[in-house]
Backbone bond lengths (Angstrom), bond angles and torsions (degrees), N, CA, C in turn:
res aa  C-N    CA-C-N  psi(-1)  N-CA   C-N-CA  omega(-1)  CA-C   N-CA-C  phi
1 M - - - 1.425 - - 1.535 110.84 -
2 V 1.418 111.11 -49.86 1.431 114.34 179.19 1.493 112.06 -65.10
3 T 1.364 120.52 -33.22 1.449 121.75 177.61 1.514 111.00 -63.01
4 I 1.342 116.78 -40.33 1.526 120.06 175.27 1.549 113.19 -59.73
5 V 1.271 114.88 -39.81 1.441 116.42 178.35 1.542 113.15 -68.52
6 I 1.359 117.35 -42.35 1.384 121.24 175.15 1.504 114.75 -61.20
7 V 1.271 115.51 -47.67 1.564 122.68 176.94 1.506 108.12 -60.37
8 S 1.439 118.53 -37.48 1.478 117.33 -175.89 1.536 106.75 -71.06
9 F 1.318 121.25 -40.70 1.473 119.61 172.83 1.456 116.38 -59.28
10 G 1.289 114.57 -36.62 1.524 121.60 177.80 1.566 107.34 -64.17
11 L 1.273 113.48 -48.19 1.569 115.02 -179.52 1.544 112.36 -63.04
12 L 1.384 115.07 -38.30 1.479 115.63 178.30 1.503 108.48 -67.20
13 G 1.298 123.50 -36.02 1.428 123.53 176.85 1.495 112.30 -62.77
14 L 1.381 116.06 -39.48 1.515 120.66 178.73 1.498 108.15 -69.16
15 A 1.247 121.42 -38.44 1.449 123.83 176.58 1.549 110.75 -58.57
16 G 1.413 114.17 -44.75 1.463 123.36 178.34 1.607 110.95 -56.23
17 L 1.406 107.12 -49.39 1.500 111.66 -178.39 1.589 113.31 -64.76
18 L 1.419 113.27 -37.55 1.460 116.64 174.86 1.497 111.42 -60.49
19 F 1.290 120.06 -45.73 1.550 124.28 179.41 1.584 106.65 -63.73
20 S 1.227 124.98 -43.43 1.514 124.27 177.48 1.507 107.94 -62.14
21 S 1.283 119.48 -44.96 1.436 122.55 -178.89 1.542 109.81 -58.81
22 I 1.436 121.54 -49.82 1.364 120.60 -178.96 1.458 112.44 -66.05
23 T 1.357 123.63 -41.78 1.442 124.43 172.54 1.570 110.30 -56.29
24 A 1.243 119.14 -48.96 1.511 120.48 -178.60 1.539 110.54 -61.20
25 G 1.258 115.59 -37.82 1.598 123.80 171.42 1.471 115.60 -56.69
26 Q 1.326 111.72 -45.43 1.456 117.22 179.96 1.551 109.48 -73.45
27 T 1.292 118.59 -42.29 1.535 117.53 179.05 1.574 107.57 -66.25
28 S 1.275 121.65 -38.23 1.489 122.27 177.15 1.540 109.19 -58.72
29 M 1.270 117.08 -46.60 1.407 123.81 -171.77 1.715 106.07 -67.83
30 S 1.234 115.23 -44.05 1.497 118.46 176.71 1.460 110.44 -57.84
31 R 1.331 119.62 -49.64 1.494 125.43 -170.04 1.621 101.45 -68.82
32 T 1.323 122.12 -38.73 1.445 120.13 -179.60 1.630 106.74 -64.01
33 V 1.255 116.03 -45.43 1.512 116.20 -173.26 1.589 105.23 -68.95
34 A 1.263 119.85 -31.92 1.510 121.00 -178.70 1.542 107.95 -69.24
35 V 1.320 116.98 -44.32 1.495 119.34 176.95 1.492 114.41 -57.25
36 D 1.373 109.89 -45.83 1.512 117.92 179.94 1.498 109.14 -61.28
37 L 1.330 117.82 -44.58 1.491 120.89 -172.54 1.557 108.08 -72.47
38 A 1.292 119.89 -37.22 1.591 120.14 176.76 1.468 109.27 -62.89
39 N 1.360 117.81 -46.62 1.460 123.78 -179.00 1.505 111.92 -62.38
40 E 1.330 114.17 -36.01 1.411 115.76 -179.52 1.560 111.89 -67.25
41 M 1.348 117.32 -41.57 1.361 122.85 177.38 1.566 108.98 -66.99
42 G 1.213 122.05 -32.58 1.505 123.93 173.15 1.515 110.60 -62.87
43 D 1.340 118.07 -40.51 1.405 122.63 174.76 1.523 111.37 -63.65
44 R 1.327 119.43 -40.62 1.362 120.32 178.10 1.453 115.39 -66.33
45 I 1.332 118.24 -36.05 1.563 124.99 174.17 1.474 107.57 -61.71
46 R 1.346 117.47 -49.18 1.514 119.54 -175.44 1.526 108.35 -61.91
47 A 1.397 117.62 -36.30 1.435 118.22 -173.48 1.496 115.51 -76.55
48 N 1.320 115.08 -5.99 1.608 116.96 -174.77 1.532 105.50 -131.68
49 W 1.378 114.10 70.05 1.464 121.87 178.99 1.506 115.70 -57.77
50 K 1.336 118.13 -35.84 1.430 127.80 179.48 1.500 107.94 -56.21
51 A 1.315 114.61 -52.79 1.469 118.92 -179.48 1.536 116.37 -70.88
52 V 1.307 115.55 -20.86 1.483 121.62 171.68 1.476 109.68 -70.35
53 K 1.417 113.02 -43.58 1.500 117.02 178.89 1.532 114.42 -65.79
54 D 1.323 111.47 -26.46 1.524 120.08 -177.63 1.499 109.42 -85.89
55 G 1.332 119.48 -6.75 1.489 117.23 -177.81 1.451 116.39 89.15
56 K 1.335 123.43 5.88 1.463 122.69 -168.95 1.485 113.71 -73.77
57 F 1.424 118.45 -10.84 1.394 116.47 174.99 1.502 113.03 -116.42
58 D 1.357 114.15 16.90 1.530 117.99 -174.68 1.500 116.77 -65.85
59 A 1.288 116.33 -37.56 1.475 122.27 -178.46 1.543 111.08 -145.51
60 V 1.308 113.94 86.49 1.496 120.78 178.80 1.482 106.34 -99.94
61 A 1.306 116.44 107.94 1.491 120.63 -177.07 1.501 111.97 -86.65
62 V 1.363 115.32 166.12 1.471 120.84 176.87 1.575 107.08 -66.13
63 K 1.256 115.52 142.23 1.516 121.36 -177.77 1.489 109.81 -127.40
64 S 1.263 116.91 149.86 1.434 123.81 171.17 1.432 114.34 -80.12
65 A 1.321 120.75 163.08 1.514 120.48 -176.38 1.551 112.85 -58.70
66 A 1.404 115.82 -38.64 1.413 118.33 177.54 1.550 117.26 -63.05
67 D 1.353 109.23 -39.05 1.414 115.88 176.49 1.520 113.26 -69.38
68 L 1.326 117.43 -32.10 1.516 119.12 176.41 1.475 112.49 -67.73
69 A 1.311 121.70 -33.98 1.466 128.49 -177.15 1.607 107.61 -64.23
70 A 1.412 110.51 -43.63 1.405 119.00 179.83 1.486 121.37 -72.73
71 A 1.352 110.91 -26.97 1.481 119.80 -175.07 1.496 113.83 -78.77
72 C 1.356 122.73 -23.14 1.392 119.68 -176.02 1.523 115.02 -71.60
73 P 1.301 118.92 119.69 1.433 122.92 177.21 1.566 116.17 -65.35
74 K 1.315 114.64 122.32 1.448 117.66 -171.38 1.555 111.10 -73.39
75 A 1.315 120.35 -28.18 1.440 124.80 -175.81 1.536 110.39 -64.42
76 C 1.388 118.79 -31.26 1.489 119.70 175.87 1.415 113.79 -66.13
77 M 1.310 114.00 -36.14 1.476 117.49 177.87 1.497 114.95 -60.44
78 L 1.339 112.91 -22.98 1.522 119.35 176.93 1.431 113.36 -94.91
79 G 1.399 120.13 2.21 1.446 124.93 179.43 1.455 112.69 85.94
80 Q 1.256 124.14 11.31 1.386 126.95 179.82 1.576 113.15 -116.11
81 C 1.468 117.19 84.21 1.371 111.48 -178.38 1.535 110.65 -149.92
82 T 1.340 115.57 161.16 1.429 124.98 178.02 1.484 105.51 -83.21
83 P 1.413 115.85 170.64 1.465 120.06 173.21 1.612 108.31 -62.85
84 A 1.233 118.65 -33.64 1.556 122.33 180.00 1.505 107.83 -65.83
85 D 1.352 114.31 -46.20 1.583 117.26 -179.95 1.574 106.07 -66.23
86 Q 1.331 121.36 -38.71 1.459 119.36 -177.83 1.545 106.03 -70.55
87 A 1.260 123.75 -32.04 1.476 119.19 175.88 1.596 111.43 -66.27
88 T 1.376 112.68 -42.41 1.535 117.85 178.34 1.598 106.51 -58.26
89 L 1.338 113.76 -49.55 1.470 115.50 -179.04 1.489 118.33 -62.98
90 D 1.321 113.54 -36.95 1.506 125.40 174.57 1.563 108.91 -58.80
91 V 1.313 115.79 -51.50 1.475 123.08 179.69 1.575 109.35 -65.20
92 C 1.327 121.34 -43.20 1.414 123.78 -175.57 1.551 107.35 -68.53
93 L 1.377 120.79 -47.87 1.443 121.38 176.87 1.555 114.95 -59.65
94 W 1.439 108.15 -40.14 1.563 107.36 -176.88 1.504 109.78 -72.68
95 Q 1.279 122.22 -36.95 1.519 123.34 -179.40 1.527 105.43 -66.56
96 A 1.314 120.86 -34.96 1.502 120.44 178.31 1.499 109.31 -70.40
97 Q 1.370 120.78 -34.08 1.433 116.79 175.96 1.562 111.87 -73.27
98 V 1.241 117.23 -32.95 1.447 118.18 177.93 1.536 112.40 -65.16
99 S 1.390 118.80 -41.34 1.363 120.95 179.02 1.531 112.66 -71.79
100 K 1.331 116.26 -26.75 1.454 119.60 178.16 1.556 116.74 -83.05
101 Q 1.272 114.43 -33.24 1.507 121.50 -177.16 1.497 114.22 -89.46
102 L 1.273 118.37 -17.56 1.439 118.09 -170.73 1.631 107.78 -123.80
103 P 1.247 122.74 139.61 1.487 120.89 171.81 1.454 114.30 -57.81
104 G 1.339 124.87 118.79 1.360 125.74 -178.92 1.567 114.83 59.20
105 G 1.326 111.13 31.70 1.418 120.48 -178.31 1.506 115.61 -64.57
106 Q 1.343 118.03 135.39 1.402 126.09 176.14 1.520 109.62 -142.15
107 A 1.307 119.34 156.76 1.502 118.39 172.55 1.497 110.87 -147.58
108 C 1.310 111.17 159.79 1.537 119.58 175.69 1.528 111.81 -153.13
109 I 1.323 113.75 164.37 1.466 119.50 173.09 1.456 107.84 -138.07
110 I 1.298 112.11 139.08 1.414 124.98 -175.82 1.580 108.30 -129.42
111 A 1.307 114.93 127.92 1.497 121.09 178.88 1.472 107.98 -87.38
112 S 1.267 116.73 144.48 1.500 125.03 178.16 1.562 112.43 -153.67
113 P 1.278 117.58 133.66 1.503 119.37 173.72 1.504 112.31 -67.11
114 D 1.322 121.12 -13.78 1.355 126.12 178.03 1.489 116.21 -97.02
115 P 1.322 123.08 116.77 1.445 118.29 -173.38 1.549 114.53 -85.25
116 T 1.269 120.01 7.36 1.519 121.70 176.44 1.513 106.98 -82.74
117 L 1.325 112.91 145.36 1.355 123.91 172.59 1.473 113.85 -109.39
118 T 1.351 114.79 113.88 1.473 119.24 177.68 1.594 109.38 -104.65
119 P 1.333 115.40 142.95 1.414 118.76 179.81 1.675 106.78 -57.15
120 D 1.281 109.76 140.06 1.446 112.95 -175.16 1.548 103.63 -148.02
121 P 1.411 114.05 132.73 1.520 119.27 -178.29 1.602 108.69 -69.38
122 D 1.297 116.20 -22.40 1.538 121.15 177.00 1.502 109.87 -124.95
123 P 1.373 116.80 75.46 1.381 117.74 -170.92 1.655 115.32 -65.11
124 C 1.346 113.16 -11.15 1.541 119.47 -179.74 1.489 113.42 -89.66
125 K 1.377 119.23 0.50 1.459 119.11 -179.32 1.488 107.49 -86.88
126 P 1.331 118.88 149.43 1.550 119.67 -177.73 1.498 108.49 -63.35
127 V 1.278 114.58 133.66 1.424 124.48 176.92 1.616 114.80 -91.41
128 N 1.370 110.03 -4.44 1.426 117.24 -172.21 1.599 107.33 -118.41
129 P 1.307 119.68 88.01 1.446 121.67 -176.15 1.482 114.26 -58.92
130 L 1.304 120.80 -29.52 1.454 124.21 -179.87 1.556 111.64 -85.39
131 N 1.263 116.87 -1.22 1.505 122.53 175.96 1.521 111.20 54.50
132 L 1.262 112.32 44.20 1.603 116.46 173.20 1.391 115.66 -69.79
133 K 1.405 117.61 135.04 1.323 121.94 173.00 1.567 110.99 -87.12
134 C 1.350 115.53 164.93 1.499 114.79 -175.89 1.462 110.00 -59.93
135 E 1.328 124.52 -38.97 1.476 122.99 -172.79 1.671 108.69 -77.56
136 D 1.329 121.04 -13.60 1.436 125.63 177.60 1.521 108.68 -72.04
137 T 1.212 125.99 -8.59 1.463 120.93 -170.24 1.446 114.04 -136.67
138 T 1.340 121.11 149.13 1.422 121.04 -177.79 1.571 114.71 -84.54
139 K 1.397 112.75 -7.29 1.425 119.24 178.91 1.474 107.57 -84.09
140 A 1.279 115.95 159.43 1.579 123.15 -175.92 1.579 99.19 -70.62
141 C 1.325 110.03 129.84 1.416 118.27 178.47 1.564 108.06 -79.35
142 S 1.258 117.97 146.17 1.437 124.29 178.88 1.615 111.50 -136.38
143 F 1.224 115.25 165.10 1.459 126.95 -178.55 1.481 111.46 -126.94
144 R 1.225 120.33 134.86 1.481 121.93 171.58 1.532 104.04 -101.36
145 V 1.389 111.01 112.05 1.510 117.86 178.25 1.494 103.49 -102.43
146 T 1.387 115.03 123.16 1.469 119.98 -175.22 1.534 107.90 -127.51
147 V 1.293 110.25 134.02 1.557 121.09 167.53 1.465 106.21 -113.71
148 L 1.415 113.43 135.24 1.367 122.18 176.69 1.492 111.14 -125.63
149 W 1.295 117.73 140.51 1.488 119.30 -176.58 1.587 103.74 -153.28
150 N 1.391 112.25 170.56 1.467 120.46 -179.24 1.556 108.11 -106.43
151 E 1.277 115.07 137.06 1.458 120.89 173.68 1.458 111.39 -143.55
152 N 1.314 116.72 165.58 1.413 121.38 178.95 1.550 111.32 -74.27
153 A 1.281 118.41 138.33 1.448 120.78 -179.72 1.547 110.70 -138.46
154 Y 1.287 114.74 145.37 1.512 115.98 176.77 1.463 111.44 -91.05
155 S 1.309 123.43 151.29 1.428 129.82 170.30 1.508 110.27 -68.14
156 T 1.327 119.23 144.77 1.468 126.56 173.46 1.429 109.62 -107.92
157 G 1.347 120.25 2.14 1.450 120.12 -176.00 1.446 111.93 -88.71
158 A 1.407 120.83 -150.19 1.320 130.93 -176.12 1.606 107.78 -56.46
159 A 1.295 118.61 -48.21 1.456 123.07 179.28 1.505 107.98 -93.08
160 A 1.347 114.95 72.08 1.504 120.69 -174.22 1.458 113.29 -69.42
161 S 1.327 119.90 -14.69 1.417 115.71 -178.54 1.533 109.17 -101.23
162 Q 1.317 116.19 15.37 1.528 115.74 178.77 1.510 109.45 -86.98
163 L 1.313 116.45 135.52 1.400 120.68 -178.32 1.605 108.93 -98.43
164 F 1.419 112.14 127.81 1.489 118.39 179.26 1.524 106.22 -100.71
165 Q 1.253 115.29 119.77 1.436 120.05 174.83 1.486 110.88 -74.49
166 N 1.327 120.06 147.59 1.485 125.80 164.65 1.562 109.00 59.11
167 A 1.353 118.31 47.19 1.425 117.72 166.72 1.476 107.07 -77.52
168 Q 1.340 117.70 134.56 1.473 120.07 175.28 1.445 114.61 -69.12
169 T 1.319 115.96 135.61 1.506 118.10 177.35 1.624 103.62 -133.83
170 S 1.325 112.55 152.02 1.438 116.22 -179.46 1.557 110.28 -139.25
171 Y 1.331 108.28 157.06 1.511 113.60 173.94 1.467 105.41 -135.35
172 S 1.345 118.95 129.76 1.423 122.75 -179.98 1.562 109.09 -119.33
173 V 1.308 117.31 153.66 1.414 121.43 179.84 1.563 103.30 -141.17
174 S 1.280 115.09 137.97 1.468 121.65 177.82 1.574 106.91 -86.68
175 V 1.269 124.75 129.28 1.317 129.03 -178.88 1.514 111.72 -116.15
176 Q 1.292 123.84 123.72 1.455 125.69 175.50 1.583 107.89 -115.06
177 P 1.314 114.47 109.25 1.478 115.60 -179.66 1.465 114.86 -72.39
């Protein structure tokens, strides 16, 4: 009887370890995807300097799925587009990838004349109150490319073993074209 109780506790411990391992694997995968998607948008920004100078990446807000479908310029898909249209298409496709590949995925881009990234509870709010565009300043212009998603998180308070579902997590990267 004692052996059964000891083995039962051991099996419960193994089940807990398995659950923690699965959760850590999902978190790791989401973070890897977020880093890849943010860096991909950084590459798209650097590749379209004309649109950067025209301010097409200065304030890209989070969009719903319905807004994303309407925002994609159809002419670019046929190969006939301006740098501004290409920027709009790049942002549209990128935000669609973020929402498709990450749970609760959202994305935004904020322009700033300051290349430093400071932690911010709301990374999608404009960090540039004067609304300066890249060409308006002698400093190197930068963009905060942010990917937000939901992931499981554990409490660190009194109920440290309580699992919170859908805690919003974000990854930001500073891009200098």
